[in-house]
Structures are given as C-alpha cells and as structure tokens.
mmCIF file of the C-alpha atoms, coordinates in Angstrom:
data_MODEL
# 
_entry.id   MODEL 
# 
loop_
_atom_site.group_PDB 
_atom_site.id 
_atom_site.type_symbol 
_atom_site.label_atom_id 
_atom_site.label_alt_id 
_atom_site.label_comp_id 
_atom_site.label_asym_id 
_atom_site.label_entity_id 
_atom_site.label_seq_id 
_atom_site.pdbx_PDB_ins_code 
_atom_site.Cartn_x 
_atom_site.Cartn_y 
_atom_site.Cartn_z 
_atom_site.occupancy 
_atom_site.B_iso_or_equiv 
_atom_site.pdbx_formal_charge 
_atom_site.auth_seq_id 
_atom_site.auth_comp_id 
_atom_site.auth_asym_id 
_atom_site.auth_atom_id 
_atom_site.pdbx_PDB_model_num 
ATOM 1   C CA . MET A 1 1   ? 117.971 119.434 90.312  1.00 0.00 ? 1   MET A CA 1 
ATOM 2   C CA . LYS A 1 2   ? 119.937 116.759 92.165  1.00 0.00 ? 2   LYS A CA 1 
ATOM 3   C CA . PRO A 1 3   ? 120.163 113.164 90.838  1.00 0.00 ? 3   PRO A CA 1 
ATOM 4   C CA . LEU A 1 4   ? 119.241 110.395 93.276  1.00 0.00 ? 4   LEU A CA 1 
ATOM 5   C CA . PRO A 1 5   ? 120.914 107.099 92.314  1.00 0.00 ? 5   PRO A CA 1 
ATOM 6   C CA . ALA A 1 6   ? 124.671 107.368 91.782  1.00 0.00 ? 6   ALA A CA 1 
ATOM 7   C CA . ARG A 1 7   ? 126.398 105.690 88.862  1.00 0.00 ? 7   ARG A CA 1 
ATOM 8   C CA . GLY A 1 8   ? 126.064 101.908 89.032  1.00 0.00 ? 8   GLY A CA 1 
ATOM 9   C CA . LEU A 1 9   ? 122.979 102.021 91.296  1.00 0.00 ? 9   LEU A CA 1 
ATOM 10  C CA . GLU A 1 10  ? 119.299 101.518 90.626  1.00 0.00 ? 10  GLU A CA 1 
ATOM 11  C CA . LEU A 1 11  ? 116.506 103.124 92.626  1.00 0.00 ? 11  LEU A CA 1 
ATOM 12  C CA . ASP A 1 12  ? 114.626 100.663 94.861  1.00 0.00 ? 12  ASP A CA 1 
ATOM 13  C CA . SER A 1 13  ? 111.391 102.366 95.856  1.00 0.00 ? 13  SER A CA 1 
ATOM 14  C CA . CYS A 1 14  ? 107.817 101.548 96.691  1.00 0.00 ? 14  CYS A CA 1 
ATOM 15  C CA . ASP A 1 15  ? 106.310 104.357 94.603  1.00 0.00 ? 15  ASP A CA 1 
ATOM 16  C CA . GLY A 1 16  ? 109.340 106.135 93.146  1.00 0.00 ? 16  GLY A CA 1 
ATOM 17  C CA . SER A 1 17  ? 109.381 108.958 95.669  1.00 0.00 ? 17  SER A CA 1 
ATOM 18  C CA . ASP A 1 18  ? 109.960 107.689 99.224  1.00 0.00 ? 18  ASP A CA 1 
ATOM 19  C CA . SER A 1 19  ? 113.097 109.023 100.906 1.00 0.00 ? 19  SER A CA 1 
ATOM 20  C CA . PRO A 1 20  ? 113.664 107.929 104.516 1.00 0.00 ? 20  PRO A CA 1 
ATOM 21  C CA . ILE A 1 21  ? 114.972 110.045 107.369 1.00 0.00 ? 21  ILE A CA 1 
ATOM 22  C CA . VAL A 1 22  ? 117.057 108.040 109.835 1.00 0.00 ? 22  VAL A CA 1 
ATOM 23  C CA . MET A 1 23  ? 117.753 109.182 113.395 1.00 0.00 ? 23  MET A CA 1 
ATOM 24  C CA . VAL A 1 24  ? 120.084 107.025 115.450 1.00 0.00 ? 24  VAL A CA 1 
ATOM 25  C CA . GLU A 1 25  ? 121.728 107.157 118.859 1.00 0.00 ? 25  GLU A CA 1 
ATOM 26  C CA . THR A 1 26  ? 124.985 105.371 118.033 1.00 0.00 ? 26  THR A CA 1 
ATOM 27  C CA . ARG A 1 27  ? 127.428 103.849 120.508 1.00 0.00 ? 27  ARG A CA 1 
ATOM 28  C CA . ASN A 1 28  ? 130.952 102.605 119.773 1.00 0.00 ? 28  ASN A CA 1 
ATOM 29  C CA . LEU A 1 29  ? 130.610 102.666 115.975 1.00 0.00 ? 29  LEU A CA 1 
ATOM 30  C CA . ARG A 1 30  ? 133.876 101.542 114.361 1.00 0.00 ? 30  ARG A CA 1 
ATOM 31  C CA . PRO A 1 31  ? 135.336 99.452  111.542 1.00 0.00 ? 31  PRO A CA 1 
ATOM 32  C CA . ALA A 1 32  ? 134.876 95.741  112.315 1.00 0.00 ? 32  ALA A CA 1 
ATOM 33  C CA . PHE A 1 33  ? 138.605 95.127  112.802 1.00 0.00 ? 33  PHE A CA 1 
ATOM 34  C CA . LEU A 1 34  ? 138.886 97.673  115.663 1.00 0.00 ? 34  LEU A CA 1 
ATOM 35  C CA . PRO A 1 35  ? 137.962 97.052  119.347 1.00 0.00 ? 35  PRO A CA 1 
ATOM 36  C CA . ALA A 1 36  ? 134.934 98.702  120.941 1.00 0.00 ? 36  ALA A CA 1 
ATOM 37  C CA . GLY A 1 37  ? 137.136 101.220 122.751 1.00 0.00 ? 37  GLY A CA 1 
ATOM 38  C CA . CYS A 1 38  ? 138.040 102.781 119.410 1.00 0.00 ? 38  CYS A CA 1 
ATOM 39  C CA . GLY A 1 39  ? 134.408 103.369 118.464 1.00 0.00 ? 39  GLY A CA 1 
ATOM 40  C CA . LEU A 1 40  ? 132.590 106.704 118.360 1.00 0.00 ? 40  LEU A CA 1 
ATOM 41  C CA . THR A 1 41  ? 129.416 107.506 120.281 1.00 0.00 ? 41  THR A CA 1 
ATOM 42  C CA . PHE A 1 42  ? 127.288 110.188 118.618 1.00 0.00 ? 42  PHE A CA 1 
ATOM 43  C CA . TYR A 1 43  ? 123.839 111.169 117.392 1.00 0.00 ? 43  TYR A CA 1 
ATOM 44  C CA . LEU A 1 44  ? 123.070 110.820 113.695 1.00 0.00 ? 44  LEU A CA 1 
ATOM 45  C CA . ALA A 1 45  ? 120.316 112.239 111.536 1.00 0.00 ? 45  ALA A CA 1 
ATOM 46  C CA . GLY A 1 46  ? 120.523 111.043 107.951 1.00 0.00 ? 46  GLY A CA 1 
ATOM 47  C CA . TYR A 1 47  ? 118.657 111.284 104.667 1.00 0.00 ? 47  TYR A CA 1 
ATOM 48  C CA . ARG A 1 48  ? 118.812 108.229 102.377 1.00 0.00 ? 48  ARG A CA 1 
ATOM 49  C CA . ILE A 1 49  ? 117.274 106.530 99.385  1.00 0.00 ? 49  ILE A CA 1 
ATOM 50  C CA . PHE A 1 50  ? 116.932 102.785 98.801  1.00 0.00 ? 50  PHE A CA 1 
ATOM 51  C CA . THR A 1 51  ? 119.046 101.374 95.986  1.00 0.00 ? 51  THR A CA 1 
ATOM 52  C CA . ARG A 1 52  ? 120.227 98.127  94.433  1.00 0.00 ? 52  ARG A CA 1 
ATOM 53  C CA . TYR A 1 53  ? 123.745 97.374  93.257  1.00 0.00 ? 53  TYR A CA 1 
ATOM 54  C CA . ARG A 1 54  ? 124.935 94.456  91.131  1.00 0.00 ? 54  ARG A CA 1 
ATOM 55  C CA . THR A 1 55  ? 128.450 93.312  92.015  1.00 0.00 ? 55  THR A CA 1 
ATOM 56  C CA . PRO A 1 56  ? 131.021 92.295  89.369  1.00 0.00 ? 56  PRO A CA 1 
ATOM 57  C CA . ALA A 1 57  ? 130.225 88.665  90.309  1.00 0.00 ? 57  ALA A CA 1 
ATOM 58  C CA . GLY A 1 58  ? 126.560 89.244  89.451  1.00 0.00 ? 58  GLY A CA 1 
ATOM 59  C CA . ARG A 1 59  ? 125.192 89.373  93.004  1.00 0.00 ? 59  ARG A CA 1 
ATOM 60  C CA . SER A 1 60  ? 122.329 91.851  93.566  1.00 0.00 ? 60  SER A CA 1 
ATOM 61  C CA . LEU A 1 61  ? 122.670 93.766  96.846  1.00 0.00 ? 61  LEU A CA 1 
ATOM 62  C CA . ARG A 1 62  ? 120.041 95.989  98.435  1.00 0.00 ? 62  ARG A CA 1 
ATOM 63  C CA . GLY A 1 63  ? 121.165 99.017  100.386 1.00 0.00 ? 63  GLY A CA 1 
ATOM 64  C CA . LEU A 1 64  ? 121.150 102.757 100.829 1.00 0.00 ? 64  LEU A CA 1 
ATOM 65  C CA . ARG A 1 65  ? 122.662 105.790 99.194  1.00 0.00 ? 65  ARG A CA 1 
ATOM 66  C CA . ILE A 1 66  ? 123.356 108.774 101.446 1.00 0.00 ? 66  ILE A CA 1 
ATOM 67  C CA . LEU A 1 67  ? 121.964 112.194 100.544 1.00 0.00 ? 67  LEU A CA 1 
ATOM 68  C CA . ARG A 1 68  ? 123.131 113.950 103.713 1.00 0.00 ? 68  ARG A CA 1 
ATOM 69  C CA . SER A 1 69  ? 124.117 113.155 107.307 1.00 0.00 ? 69  SER A CA 1 
ATOM 70  C CA . ASP A 1 70  ? 124.181 115.367 110.410 1.00 0.00 ? 70  ASP A CA 1 
ATOM 71  C CA . THR A 1 71  ? 126.018 114.566 113.636 1.00 0.00 ? 71  THR A CA 1 
ATOM 72  C CA . ASP A 1 72  ? 126.656 116.245 116.974 1.00 0.00 ? 72  ASP A CA 1 
ATOM 73  C CA . ARG A 1 73  ? 130.303 115.126 117.181 1.00 0.00 ? 73  ARG A CA 1 
ATOM 74  C CA . TRP A 1 74  ? 133.089 116.949 115.334 1.00 0.00 ? 74  TRP A CA 1 
ATOM 75  C CA . SER A 1 75  ? 135.210 113.771 115.425 1.00 0.00 ? 75  SER A CA 1 
ATOM 76  C CA . MET A 1 76  ? 132.502 111.879 113.527 1.00 0.00 ? 76  MET A CA 1 
ATOM 77  C CA . ARG A 1 77  ? 132.322 114.675 110.984 1.00 0.00 ? 77  ARG A CA 1 
ATOM 78  C CA . VAL A 1 78  ? 136.067 114.376 110.379 1.00 0.00 ? 78  VAL A CA 1 
ATOM 79  C CA . PHE A 1 79  ? 136.744 110.652 110.678 1.00 0.00 ? 79  PHE A CA 1 
ATOM 80  C CA . GLY A 1 80  ? 133.354 109.470 109.395 1.00 0.00 ? 80  GLY A CA 1 
ATOM 81  C CA . ASN A 1 81  ? 133.879 111.263 106.107 1.00 0.00 ? 81  ASN A CA 1 
ATOM 82  C CA . LEU A 1 82  ? 137.352 109.824 105.466 1.00 0.00 ? 82  LEU A CA 1 
ATOM 83  C CA . PRO A 1 83  ? 136.401 106.262 104.407 1.00 0.00 ? 83  PRO A CA 1 
ATOM 84  C CA . THR A 1 84  ? 132.850 107.024 103.235 1.00 0.00 ? 84  THR A CA 1 
ATOM 85  C CA . HIS A 1 85  ? 130.710 109.512 101.323 1.00 0.00 ? 85  HIS A CA 1 
ATOM 86  C CA . TYR A 1 86  ? 128.250 109.894 104.196 1.00 0.00 ? 86  TYR A CA 1 
ATOM 87  C CA . GLY A 1 87  ? 128.693 113.669 104.061 1.00 0.00 ? 87  GLY A CA 1 
ATOM 88  C CA . TYR A 1 88  ? 128.578 114.236 107.830 1.00 0.00 ? 88  TYR A CA 1 
ATOM 89  C CA . GLN A 1 89  ? 127.955 117.838 108.837 1.00 0.00 ? 89  GLN A CA 1 
ATOM 90  C CA . LEU A 1 90  ? 128.240 119.160 112.374 1.00 0.00 ? 90  LEU A CA 1 
ATOM 91  C CA . SER A 1 91  ? 124.842 120.206 113.729 1.00 0.00 ? 91  SER A CA 1 
ATOM 92  C CA . ARG A 1 92  ? 123.209 120.722 117.084 1.00 0.00 ? 92  ARG A CA 1 
ATOM 93  C CA . CYS A 1 93  ? 121.038 117.776 118.113 1.00 0.00 ? 93  CYS A CA 1 
ATOM 94  C CA . ASP A 1 94  ? 118.473 118.173 120.887 1.00 0.00 ? 94  ASP A CA 1 
ATOM 95  C CA . VAL A 1 95  ? 116.957 114.857 121.984 1.00 0.00 ? 95  VAL A CA 1 
ATOM 96  C CA . ARG A 1 96  ? 114.175 114.696 124.562 1.00 0.00 ? 96  ARG A CA 1 
ATOM 97  C CA . ARG A 1 97  ? 112.607 111.431 125.628 1.00 0.00 ? 97  ARG A CA 1 
ATOM 98  C CA . THR A 1 98  ? 109.786 110.669 128.043 1.00 0.00 ? 98  THR A CA 1 
ATOM 99  C CA . ASN A 1 99  ? 107.888 107.458 128.677 1.00 0.00 ? 99  ASN A CA 1 
ATOM 100 C CA . ASP A 1 100 ? 105.399 108.451 125.977 1.00 0.00 ? 100 ASP A CA 1 
ATOM 101 C CA . THR A 1 101 ? 107.341 110.577 123.463 1.00 0.00 ? 101 THR A CA 1 
ATOM 102 C CA . TYR A 1 102 ? 110.678 110.808 121.672 1.00 0.00 ? 102 TYR A CA 1 
ATOM 103 C CA . ALA A 1 103 ? 111.386 114.263 120.260 1.00 0.00 ? 103 ALA A CA 1 
ATOM 104 C CA . VAL A 1 104 ? 114.369 115.340 118.152 1.00 0.00 ? 104 VAL A CA 1 
ATOM 105 C CA . LYS A 1 105 ? 115.382 118.783 116.913 1.00 0.00 ? 105 LYS A CA 1 
ATOM 106 C CA . ILE A 1 106 ? 118.278 119.187 114.497 1.00 0.00 ? 106 ILE A CA 1 
ATOM 107 C CA . CYS A 1 107 ? 119.712 122.667 113.967 1.00 0.00 ? 107 CYS A CA 1 
ATOM 108 C CA . SER A 1 108 ? 121.993 122.639 110.930 1.00 0.00 ? 108 SER A CA 1 
ATOM 109 C CA . PRO A 1 109 ? 124.831 125.167 110.447 1.00 0.00 ? 109 PRO A CA 1 
ATOM 110 C CA . HIS A 1 110 ? 123.097 127.128 107.679 1.00 0.00 ? 110 HIS A CA 1 
ATOM 111 C CA . GLY A 1 111 ? 119.507 126.216 108.480 1.00 0.00 ? 111 GLY A CA 1 
ATOM 112 C CA . ASP A 1 112 ? 119.221 124.189 105.280 1.00 0.00 ? 112 ASP A CA 1 
ATOM 113 C CA . ALA A 1 113 ? 118.542 120.854 107.021 1.00 0.00 ? 113 ALA A CA 1 
ATOM 114 C CA . ASP A 1 114 ? 116.704 121.793 110.215 1.00 0.00 ? 114 ASP A CA 1 
ATOM 115 C CA . LEU A 1 115 ? 114.478 119.008 111.467 1.00 0.00 ? 115 LEU A CA 1 
ATOM 116 C CA . ASP A 1 116 ? 111.826 118.813 114.203 1.00 0.00 ? 116 ASP A CA 1 
ATOM 117 C CA . VAL A 1 117 ? 109.993 115.529 114.791 1.00 0.00 ? 117 VAL A CA 1 
ATOM 118 C CA . GLU A 1 118 ? 108.203 113.821 117.659 1.00 0.00 ? 118 GLU A CA 1 
ATOM 119 C CA . ALA A 1 119 ? 107.274 110.138 117.912 1.00 0.00 ? 119 ALA A CA 1 
ATOM 120 C CA . ASP A 1 120 ? 104.401 108.773 119.983 1.00 0.00 ? 120 ASP A CA 1 
ATOM 121 C CA . LEU A 1 121 ? 105.892 105.866 121.957 1.00 0.00 ? 121 LEU A CA 1 
ATOM 122 C CA . ALA A 1 122 ? 102.779 105.124 123.971 1.00 0.00 ? 122 ALA A CA 1 
ATOM 123 C CA . ASN A 1 123 ? 100.807 103.597 121.101 1.00 0.00 ? 123 ASN A CA 1 
ATOM 124 C CA . ASP A 1 124 ? 101.729 101.235 118.282 1.00 0.00 ? 124 ASP A CA 1 
ATOM 125 C CA . ALA A 1 125 ? 100.684 102.478 114.866 1.00 0.00 ? 125 ALA A CA 1 
ATOM 126 C CA . GLY A 1 126 ? 98.084  100.041 113.549 1.00 0.00 ? 126 GLY A CA 1 
ATOM 127 C CA . SER A 1 127 ? 98.486  101.079 109.913 1.00 0.00 ? 127 SER A CA 1 
ATOM 128 C CA . PRO A 1 128 ? 100.477 103.512 107.758 1.00 0.00 ? 128 PRO A CA 1 
ATOM 129 C CA . PRO A 1 129 ? 99.309  107.141 108.080 1.00 0.00 ? 129 PRO A CA 1 
ATOM 130 C CA . ALA A 1 130 ? 97.249  108.901 105.425 1.00 0.00 ? 130 ALA A CA 1 
ATOM 131 C CA . GLY A 1 131 ? 99.382  109.780 102.419 1.00 0.00 ? 131 GLY A CA 1 
ATOM 132 C CA . SER A 1 132 ? 101.884 106.996 103.040 1.00 0.00 ? 132 SER A CA 1 
ATOM 133 C CA . PRO A 1 133 ? 103.273 105.251 99.933  1.00 0.00 ? 133 PRO A CA 1 
ATOM 134 C CA . PHE A 1 134 ? 102.916 101.903 101.735 1.00 0.00 ? 134 PHE A CA 1 
ATOM 135 C CA . PRO A 1 135 ? 99.631  99.951  101.570 1.00 0.00 ? 135 PRO A CA 1 
ATOM 136 C CA . ASP A 1 136 ? 100.280 98.183  104.890 1.00 0.00 ? 136 ASP A CA 1 
ATOM 137 C CA . LEU A 1 137 ? 102.868 97.777  107.658 1.00 0.00 ? 137 LEU A CA 1 
ATOM 138 C CA . ARG A 1 138 ? 104.256 94.602  106.133 1.00 0.00 ? 138 ARG A CA 1 
ATOM 139 C CA . GLU A 1 139 ? 105.287 96.488  102.998 1.00 0.00 ? 139 GLU A CA 1 
ATOM 140 C CA . ALA A 1 140 ? 106.528 99.400  105.096 1.00 0.00 ? 140 ALA A CA 1 
ATOM 141 C CA . ARG A 1 141 ? 108.822 97.029  107.025 1.00 0.00 ? 141 ARG A CA 1 
ATOM 142 C CA . ASN A 1 142 ? 110.805 96.410  103.824 1.00 0.00 ? 142 ASN A CA 1 
ATOM 143 C CA . PHE A 1 143 ? 111.700 100.108 103.758 1.00 0.00 ? 143 PHE A CA 1 
ATOM 144 C CA . ALA A 1 144 ? 111.935 100.818 107.486 1.00 0.00 ? 144 ALA A CA 1 
ATOM 145 C CA . GLY A 1 145 ? 114.518 98.394  108.815 1.00 0.00 ? 145 GLY A CA 1 
ATOM 146 C CA . PRO A 1 146 ? 118.283 98.877  108.746 1.00 0.00 ? 146 PRO A CA 1 
ATOM 147 C CA . LEU A 1 147 ? 119.750 97.556  105.500 1.00 0.00 ? 147 LEU A CA 1 
ATOM 148 C CA . PRO A 1 148 ? 123.201 95.921  105.581 1.00 0.00 ? 148 PRO A CA 1 
ATOM 149 C CA . PHE A 1 149 ? 124.820 97.949  102.783 1.00 0.00 ? 149 PHE A CA 1 
ATOM 150 C CA . THR A 1 150 ? 125.448 101.593 101.961 1.00 0.00 ? 150 THR A CA 1 
ATOM 151 C CA . PHE A 1 151 ? 126.686 102.491 98.466  1.00 0.00 ? 151 PHE A CA 1 
ATOM 152 C CA . ASP A 1 152 ? 128.122 105.428 96.611  1.00 0.00 ? 152 ASP A CA 1 
ATOM 153 C CA . TYR A 1 153 ? 130.119 105.997 93.458  1.00 0.00 ? 153 TYR A CA 1 
ATOM 154 C CA . GLU A 1 154 ? 133.594 107.528 93.806  1.00 0.00 ? 154 GLU A CA 1 
ATOM 155 C CA . HIS A 1 155 ? 134.421 109.612 90.745  1.00 0.00 ? 155 HIS A CA 1 
ATOM 156 C CA . GLN A 1 156 ? 138.161 109.982 91.421  1.00 0.00 ? 156 GLN A CA 1 
ATOM 157 C CA . ALA A 1 157 ? 138.875 106.243 91.496  1.00 0.00 ? 157 ALA A CA 1 
ATOM 158 C CA . HIS A 1 158 ? 135.933 105.211 89.304  1.00 0.00 ? 158 HIS A CA 1 
ATOM 159 C CA . SER A 1 159 ? 134.899 102.722 91.971  1.00 0.00 ? 159 SER A CA 1 
ATOM 160 C CA . MET A 1 160 ? 131.918 101.800 94.103  1.00 0.00 ? 160 MET A CA 1 
ATOM 161 C CA . ILE A 1 161 ? 132.222 102.287 97.856  1.00 0.00 ? 161 ILE A CA 1 
ATOM 162 C CA . ARG A 1 162 ? 130.332 99.527  99.654  1.00 0.00 ? 162 ARG A CA 1 
ATOM 163 C CA . VAL A 1 163 ? 129.998 99.840  103.437 1.00 0.00 ? 163 VAL A CA 1 
ATOM 164 C CA . GLU A 1 164 ? 128.499 96.875  105.292 1.00 0.00 ? 164 GLU A CA 1 
ATOM 165 C CA . GLY A 1 165 ? 127.103 97.458  108.775 1.00 0.00 ? 165 GLY A CA 1 
ATOM 166 C CA . VAL A 1 166 ? 126.564 94.605  111.240 1.00 0.00 ? 166 VAL A CA 1 
ATOM 167 C CA . ARG A 1 167 ? 123.529 95.223  113.465 1.00 0.00 ? 167 ARG A CA 1 
ATOM 168 C CA . ARG A 1 168 ? 122.089 93.128  116.265 1.00 0.00 ? 168 ARG A CA 1 
ATOM 169 C CA . GLU A 1 169 ? 118.849 93.004  118.283 1.00 0.00 ? 169 GLU A CA 1 
ATOM 170 C CA . TRP A 1 170 ? 116.721 94.863  115.751 1.00 0.00 ? 170 TRP A CA 1 
ATOM 171 C CA . LYS A 1 171 ? 113.178 94.924  117.192 1.00 0.00 ? 171 LYS A CA 1 
ATOM 172 C CA . PRO A 1 172 ? 111.052 97.369  115.170 1.00 0.00 ? 172 PRO A CA 1 
ATOM 173 C CA . LYS A 1 173 ? 107.956 99.024  116.611 1.00 0.00 ? 173 LYS A CA 1 
ATOM 174 C CA . PRO A 1 174 ? 105.671 101.074 114.325 1.00 0.00 ? 174 PRO A CA 1 
ATOM 175 C CA . VAL A 1 175 ? 104.756 104.421 115.871 1.00 0.00 ? 175 VAL A CA 1 
ATOM 176 C CA . SER A 1 176 ? 103.111 107.599 114.642 1.00 0.00 ? 176 SER A CA 1 
ATOM 177 C CA . VAL A 1 177 ? 105.409 110.580 114.093 1.00 0.00 ? 177 VAL A CA 1 
ATOM 178 C CA . LYS A 1 178 ? 104.668 114.284 113.865 1.00 0.00 ? 178 LYS A CA 1 
ATOM 179 C CA . VAL A 1 179 ? 106.989 116.100 111.462 1.00 0.00 ? 179 VAL A CA 1 
ATOM 180 C CA . ARG A 1 180 ? 106.883 119.759 112.427 1.00 0.00 ? 180 ARG A CA 1 
ATOM 181 C CA . ARG A 1 181 ? 109.843 120.814 110.307 1.00 0.00 ? 181 ARG A CA 1 
ATOM 182 C CA . ASN A 1 182 ? 111.789 119.109 107.527 1.00 0.00 ? 182 ASN A CA 1 
ATOM 183 C CA . ILE A 1 183 ? 113.729 121.747 105.639 1.00 0.00 ? 183 ILE A CA 1 
ATOM 184 C CA . LEU A 1 184 ? 115.973 119.563 103.463 1.00 0.00 ? 184 LEU A CA 1 
ATOM 185 C CA . LEU A 1 185 ? 113.306 117.453 101.799 1.00 0.00 ? 185 LEU A CA 1 
ATOM 186 C CA . ASP A 1 186 ? 110.753 120.265 101.674 1.00 0.00 ? 186 ASP A CA 1 
ATOM 187 C CA . ARG A 1 187 ? 113.093 122.639 99.844  1.00 0.00 ? 187 ARG A CA 1 
ATOM 188 C CA . SER A 1 188 ? 115.271 120.269 97.828  1.00 0.00 ? 188 SER A CA 1 
ATOM 189 C CA . SER A 1 189 ? 114.545 119.140 94.292  1.00 0.00 ? 189 SER A CA 1 
ATOM 190 C CA . TRP A 1 190 ? 115.609 115.591 93.436  1.00 0.00 ? 190 TRP A CA 1 
ATOM 191 C CA . VAL A 1 191 ? 115.344 113.669 90.178  1.00 0.00 ? 191 VAL A CA 1 
ATOM 192 C CA . CYS A 1 192 ? 115.577 109.951 89.492  1.00 0.00 ? 192 CYS A CA 1 
ATOM 193 C CA . SER A 1 193 ? 118.323 109.325 86.965  1.00 0.00 ? 193 SER A CA 1 
ATOM 194 C CA . SER A 1 194 ? 118.648 105.991 85.178  1.00 0.00 ? 194 SER A CA 1 
ATOM 195 C CA . SER A 1 195 ? 121.364 103.571 86.234  1.00 0.00 ? 195 SER A CA 1 
ATOM 196 C CA . MET A 1 196 ? 124.598 104.101 84.291  1.00 0.00 ? 196 MET A CA 1 
ATOM 197 C CA . PRO A 1 197 ? 127.096 101.375 83.290  1.00 0.00 ? 197 PRO A CA 1 
ATOM 198 C CA . PHE A 1 198 ? 129.695 100.591 85.910  1.00 0.00 ? 198 PHE A CA 1 
ATOM 199 C CA . GLU A 1 199 ? 133.069 98.899  85.545  1.00 0.00 ? 199 GLU A CA 1 
ATOM 200 C CA . PRO A 1 200 ? 134.030 96.252  88.165  1.00 0.00 ? 200 PRO A CA 1 
ATOM 201 C CA . LEU A 1 201 ? 136.043 98.247  90.714  1.00 0.00 ? 201 LEU A CA 1 
ATOM 202 C CA . GLU A 1 202 ? 135.001 98.254  94.357  1.00 0.00 ? 202 GLU A CA 1 
ATOM 203 C CA . ARG A 1 203 ? 136.027 99.584  97.747  1.00 0.00 ? 203 ARG A CA 1 
ATOM 204 C CA . TYR A 1 204 ? 134.598 97.616  100.663 1.00 0.00 ? 204 TYR A CA 1 
ATOM 205 C CA . LEU A 1 205 ? 134.413 98.517  104.347 1.00 0.00 ? 205 LEU A CA 1 
ATOM 206 C CA . SER A 1 206 ? 132.706 96.534  107.101 1.00 0.00 ? 206 SER A CA 1 
ATOM 207 C CA . MET A 1 207 ? 131.452 98.376  110.197 1.00 0.00 ? 207 MET A CA 1 
ATOM 208 C CA . ARG A 1 208 ? 129.652 97.264  113.340 1.00 0.00 ? 208 ARG A CA 1 
# 
C-alpha cells in the first residue's frame, strides 16, 4: 500500500479517489531566472493527486503531489529530478495527432506504467462521462486545469519542496477520451493517509 498525501499535505479531492493523468508537450521549461534558451523541450506523462498545503505564515495553497512522471528526454530525467521530487523516468512516448484525434502511447522501461489513450478532438464533451466523480463540467474544471503549485516532503532536510509554475494562455476544451491501457493506476494500491504535523521549513522553486 502506498500513501497518497506526503507529510504536511492534505488530500484535496472531489470524492476521495480521483487521481489525474497529465500529458504535456513542453517547450523551453526552465527555472524562472534562466533564459528560454536554457529550457528543455520534452514530452511528459505524469500521475498526480490534488493537495492543499498551509505555509508557516498560515496561507493555504492548492497544488499537486507527484506520484510518477515519464519523459522521453534523458536530460529531463537527470536535471528534472535534481531540484524536485517529480520522479522522472525515461520512457518511449509515441504521439499521433490528426485533425480529429490525439493519441498517446507511453512504453515504460519495465512495463509498470504503460499508457494508451486517445482523445476525440472533433467534438466537445457536453458532460462528464459515466462513472465520473464530477457532477458537471464546472466542478470538473476545478480538477482539470493546471494548478500553480507542486508539493512534496523532503525527508532528509525535513522540509517542504514547493515548485511554482507560471503558465499562460490556458484555454481548456472538454473532450472525451478512450483509455485503452493504464497500467500504473490499474495495478497500484494507494491509501489516503491523514495529514501529519509539519515544522516551518520550505524549499521554493519557481518555473515557467
């Protein structure tokens, strides 16, 4: 059994079970203080949960905790894991896009996180699909958009890593998605642990 929220975090969920899969074509990702030429361009497939973190000053922040990340660039696997706990693993990413569909296949090194999905781009989804934890698209939007913060607890330094991403031109479009294969979430067993006390130490990194 694997605990979901790390120390100092609380689970922020619609029904206590939703765990999003994020697939992103990323260009020039870098720490905010570096120029665009130093950024990395790569494909990312990630598994996250929604969490809340209360800062030492008492501010409540909403963000994500990473369960696993896959990338098609070895440099992102190396350098992306240095300042964060994103857990990048090098995998093969096959992306195929037409005017009507967007299909992604992820082949992980040991087959433990293979993923095969296809989105219908031709038609907007009018409502959440059957079995969705969300009653409507308005509620789903709260758990579908990119959140500014990513959190994780660092045991060695007894501190909270807080990564803030700056995103622009976010224009969401609800679409229906066929999930043909989802090995990680189908085979994994996760449990929701209660939030544990946290002393006021932080590490902060801003990315854009």
